[in-house]
C-alpha positions in Angstrom: 0.2 -0.2 0.2 1.5 3.1 -0.9 0.4 6.6 0.9 -2.4 5.3 3.2 -2.3 3.0 6.1 -3.9 -1.1 6.5 -1.6 -2.8 8.5 -2.8 -6.0 6.6 -0.4 -5.0 3.6 3.4 -3.7 2.9 3.9 -0.1 2.9 5.5 2.5 1.1 3.4 5.0 3.1 4.0 8.7 5.8 0.7 8.1 7.3 0.2 7.1 10.8 0.9 3.8 11.8 2.9 2.1 9.2 5.6 -0.7 8.7 7.5 1.7 5.9 11.5 0.0 6.4 13.6 2.7 7.7 16.0 2.7 4.7 12.9 3.9 2.3 11.4 6.8 4.8 11.0 9.6 3.4 8.9 13.1 3.6 6.2 12.0 0.7 5.2 8.4 -0.7 6.0 10.0 -4.2 10.1 10.1 -2.4 9.6 6.5 0.0 9.0 5.1 -3.4 11.6 6.6 -5.4 14.3 5.3 -2.8 12.6 1.8 -3.1 12.8 2.3 -7.3 16.8 2.8 -6.1 17.4 0.4 -5.0 19.4 -3.0 -6.0 17.0 -4.8 -3.8 14.4 -3.8 -4.6 12.4 -7.1 -5.4 13.0 -8.6 -2.3 10.1 -5.6 -1.1 7.9 -6.8 -3.5 8.0 -10.3 -3.0 4.9 -12.3 -3.1 3.0 -9.1 -4.3 1.5 -8.3 -7.6 -0.7 -5.2 -6.9 -0.6 -2.0 -5.6 -3.3 -0.3 -3.6 -4.5 3.1 -2.0 -7.0 4.4 -0.2 -8.0 7.7 -1.4 -7.0 9.8 -4.1 -4.6 13.1 -4.1 -1.2 14.2 -5.6 1.0 12.3 -3.8 -1.1 8.3 -3.4 -1.3 9.4 -7.6 2.2 9.7 -7.6 3.8 7.0 -5.2 1.6 4.2 -7.3 2.4 5.2 -10.8 6.5 5.1 -9.2 5.6 1.9 -7.6 4.1 0.8 -10.8 7.0 1.8 -12.6 9.9 2.5 -11.2 13.0 3.1 -13.4 10.1 6.3 -15.5 10.1 7.3 -12.6 12.9 7.6 -11.2 13.7 9.6 -14.4 11.0 12.5 -13.2 11.7 12.4 -9.7 12.8 15.9 -8.7 9.7 16.7 -10.2 7.2 14.1 -8.4 9.1 15.1 -4.7 8.2 18.6 -6.4 4.6 18.0 -7.0 4.6 15.4 -3.5 5.5 18.1 -1.0 3.3 21.4 -2.5 -0.2 18.6 -2.6 1.2 17.3 1.2 2.9 20.2 3.0 2.0 23.4 0.8 5.3 23.4 0.2 5.9 25.4 -2.8 9.9 24.7 -4.1 9.5 23.5 -7.8 7.1 25.5 -10.6 6.7 22.3 -12.0 6.0 21.0 -9.4 3.6 22.6 -7.8 2.0 23.1 -11.4 1.5 18.9 -12.1 -0.1 19.1 -8.3 -2.6 21.8 -9.2 -3.4 19.8 -12.3 -3.8 16.5 -10.5 -5.6 18.1 -8.0 -7.9 19.8 -10.7 -8.8 16.6 -12.6 -9.9 15.5 -9.0 -11.7 17.8 -7.6 -13.0 20.9 -10.1 -16.5 21.4 -11.7 -13.6 21.9 -14.8 -12.4 18.6 -15.2 -12.6 16.8 -17.8 -13.8 14.1 -15.7 -16.3 15.6 -13.8 -18.8 14.1 -15.6 -17.6 10.9 -15.3 -17.1 11.6 -11.4 -20.7 12.9 -10.7 -22.7 10.8 -8.7 -20.2 8.3 -8.4 -19.5 6.4 -4.8 -16.4 6.7 -3.3 -14.7 3.1 -4.1 -16.4 4.3 -7.8 -14.8 7.7 -7.5 -11.2 6.3 -6.5 -11.4 3.7 -9.4 -11.8 6.2 -12.2 -9.6 8.8 -10.8 -6.9 6.4 -11.1 -8.0 4.6 -13.8 -7.9 7.9 -15.7 -4.7 9.4 -14.3 -2.2 6.6 -14.1 -1.9 5.7 -17.8 -1.8 9.6 -18.2 1.7 9.5 -16.7 4.5 11.3 -16.9 2.2 12.9 -20.2 0.3 15.2 -17.1 4.0 16.4 -16.4 6.1 16.7 -20.3 2.3 17.8 -21.9 1.5 20.7 -18.2 1.4 23.9 -20.6 -1.4 21.9 -22.9 -3.7 21.9 -20.0 -3.3 25.4 -18.6 -6.5 25.9 -18.1 -7.0 23.7 -15.1 -3.8 24.4 -13.0 -3.7 28.0 -13.9 -6.1 29.4 -11.2 -4.6 27.9 -8.4 -1.1 29.0 -9.6 -2.5 32.2 -10.0 -3.8 32.2 -6.0 -0.3 31.3 -5.2 1.5 34.6 -6.7 -1.0 36.3 -5.1 -0.8 35.2 -1.6 3.1 35.6 -2.1 2.8 38.5 -3.2 0.9 39.8 -0.2 3.3 38.5 1.7 6.1 40.3 -0.1 4.3 43.8 0.3 4.0 43.4 4.3 -0.1 43.6 3.7 0.2 40.0 5.0 3.0 39.3 8.5 4.1 35.7 9.4 5.6 35.9 13.3 7.4 33.1 14.7 6.9 32.5 18.7 9.7 30.2 19.2 8.3 30.0 22.8 5.3 28.8 22.4 6.7 26.8 18.5 3.5 28.7 17.0 3.7 31.1 13.7 0.6 34.2 13.7 -0.5 35.2 10.3 -1.9 38.5 10.0 -3.6 40.2 7.3 -6.1 39.1 4.3 -6.7 35.3 3.5 -4.6 33.6 1.1 -3.8 30.5 -0.7 -2.8 27.6 2.4 0.6 26.8 0.7 1.8 30.5 0.7 0.8 29.6 4.8 2.5 26.6 4.6 6.2 27.7 3.1 6.3 30.4 5.2 5.3 29.6 8.8 7.8 28.4 11.1 6.5 26.1 13.0 3.7 23.6 13.1 1.3 25.6 15.1 -0.3 28.3 13.1 -2.8 30.8 14.4 -4.3 32.6 11.5 -6.3 36.6 12.1 -7.6 36.9 8.6 -9.3 40.0 7.4 -12.3 39.7 5.3 -13.2 42.4 2.8 -16.0 44.0 5.1 -13.2 44.2 8.5 -14.2 41.2 10.0 -11.7 39.2 11.5 -12.1 35.3 10.8 -10.0 34.0 13.8 -8.3 30.6 13.3 -5.6 27.9 15.2 -4.5 25.0 13.4 -1.5 22.3 12.9 -0.3 22.1 9.5 -0.3 18.8 7.8 3.2 17.8 7.5 2.7 17.8 11.6 0.5 15.4 11.0 2.1 12.6 9.3 4.8 9.5 10.9 8.3 11.0 9.4 10.0 12.1 12.3 11.1 15.2 12.4 8.7 17.2 11.4 7.5 18.0 15.0 4.3 15.9 15.4 5.5 15.9 19.0 3.9 20.1 19.4 0.0 18.8 18.3 -2.3 19.3 21.3 -6.0 17.8 21.3 -8.2 20.8 20.1 -11.1 20.5 22.0 -9.8 21.4 25.7 -7.6 25.1 24.0 -11.6 25.6 22.2 -12.7 24.9 25.7 -10.3 27.4 27.4 -11.2 30.1 24.3 -14.5 29.8 24.9 -14.0 30.4 28.5 -11.9 33.4 27.9 -14.6 35.0 24.9 -18.0 34.4 26.3 -18.8 36.8 22.9 -17.3 34.0 20.8 -17.7 30.7 19.7 -14.6 28.4 18.8 -15.0 24.9 17.7 -12.8 22.5 15.9 -13.6 21.6 12.8 -12.9 20.0 10.0 -11.7 15.8 9.7 -8.8 14.1 12.5 -5.3 15.0 11.8 -6.5 18.0 9.6 -9.0 20.0 12.1 -8.8 23.3 13.4 -10.4 25.8 15.7 -12.6 28.6 14.5 -14.3 31.1 16.2 -17.3 32.8 15.4 -19.0 35.4 17.5 -20.5 38.2 17.2 -18.4 41.0 18.3 -15.0 42.1 17.4 -12.4 41.1 19.2 -8.4 42.6 20.3 -5.7 40.1 18.2 -3.4 40.6 20.1 -5.3 39.3 23.0 -5.9 36.2 21.2 -2.2 36.0 19.8 -1.9 36.4 23.5 -4.3 33.4 25.1 -2.5 31.5 22.8 0.4 31.2 23.1 1.3 31.1 26.7 -1.5 28.5 26.3 0.8 26.6 24.6 4.2 27.5 25.9 2.1 25.9 29.2 1.5 22.8 27.7 -2.2 23.0 28.1 -4.9 25.4 27.8 -4.5 26.7 31.5 -7.2 29.6 32.1 -6.0 32.8 31.1 -7.7 36.6 31.6 -10.3 37.2 29.7 -9.8 39.2 25.6 -9.8 43.0 25.4 -11.9 43.9 23.2 -10.9 46.6 20.2 -11.5 50.4 21.3 
C-alpha cells in the first residue's frame, strides 16, 4: 500500500502506523517509492506481490502508485514528482513545475472543470477512486511533459499562489514566529494555504485574517506536515484541540470556538458577534501552548 495505512499490507507510506522499512522512509510517500525504486534489491521488498493499492486519491498517492508500478520511469522524473508530492501534502512550493503538476492533479480530482467531472458525478467513494486512478495513471508522465497544454486546469490555483506571495512580499500580510510556544501567527488578508505552509516557521499556526468587510476570521490549526509519521516534523507539538477550544470559549463569552474538519487536519475557528483584540488572542494561545495546556487566562480585550 502506498500513501495510506492498513496493517495487512506492506507499506511505502508516511501515514501514522505505517511499517515502511527505515531505508525507504522520506517526507512523502512518492519519495519513499523513489527510494525503493533506486534500491538495487527492490525486488525483495515486493516479492510475492502483484498489485499496488491506495485508499484515497491525491497527488502524493497517485505519484507514489505510479512510481511503484513504473520504478525506472519514476526515477527519470524524480525531482518534479517529489516537488509535486510535497506541494500537495505539505503546501511546500519548491519548483514551479512540481507545483503545477500538483494543481493539475488536484483539478482533475476536484474541479468542476475537470475532464472527469461528468464521469465522477454521482460516483460512490470506491468507484470514484477507481475512475481517478484508472484515468490518471495511464496519463503519466504525459501530465508532466504536457503541462502547458493543460494550463486552464492549473492556472487559477497558480494565480492564487502568486497573489498570496505578493501579499506577503508587500507586507500586507505578515508571518511572525513565537519560538517559546512553537507558534507562527499570520495576520493579513486570506491567501492560498500553501503560501502559509511555505512560510510558517512552526507546526502550530494561528491565522488572523481580515475579510473584505473589515471583520476578522480567526483560526488555530496544525500544519499538515506534522500529522504524518516521518520523524523530525514536529508531530509531538500537536495538541488536543477540544481543551484549547474550551479554554478559548471561557475567555471569549461573545464568541464560539469550534473544532472542525477531519481528524488530523482539523482546526479551531471562532464565530461571534463582536470583534476581539487580536493581540489578546495571540497572547492567550501563545501562553497556553507554552505551558503545555490550555490553562485559565484572563478574558480577551475588546477593540477600543
